[in-house]
N, C-alpha and C positions, 0 to 999 in steps of 0.2 A: 240410592236405589233400594228398598226394602224385597224382602224376599217374594213376596207376591210379584211386583213389578219385574224381579227376574226371571220367576216362572212363566209370567205372562209373555214377555220377551223370547223366551226360549222353544216356545210351544209346544211344552210338556202340556199334558192333560190327565187330570182325575175324575175319576168317574164319580156321580153322585147316585147315592143308592136310599129309598126310603127307609128309615129305621125302624118303622112297624111291621111293613109287609113285606120287607126285601125287594121292592119291584123297582130296577135300574130304571133310572129318571133322565139323565143328562149327563154332560162331560163338561168341564169346566178349565181353565187355567189353574195348574196346581204342580204338584210334584208327580212324575211319570209313575205309573200303574197304581198310583194311592186311590183310596178310598173315602170319601166325606160322606155323612148323613143327614138326612133332614125329613120332613114328610110329605109324601105325595099330597095331593087336594084331598082323596076319598079320604085318606087317614086324619088329614088335620081336622077336617070337617066332623070325622066321629069322635075324635077325642075332644072337638070343643062341646059338642053335644053331650058326652059323658061328663065334662066340666059344668055345664048349664044343669044338669039333671043332677047333680051332685049340690050345686047353688042351692036348687028348689027343695032338695030334700034337708038343708042345713037350715032353711029359714020358716 
């Protein structure tokens, strides 16, 4: 059994926070009171738009 399986079985939860805007998004199995980061939908869309704009400028 790997570490993530052990955490899921233990019922411990970690918090999920947007790395860009700081919005609290969710909880998921993990180490108690730990925080993991991702991008919320709004920030992901904003970042993808910026990448598209950079691609257009580069061509």
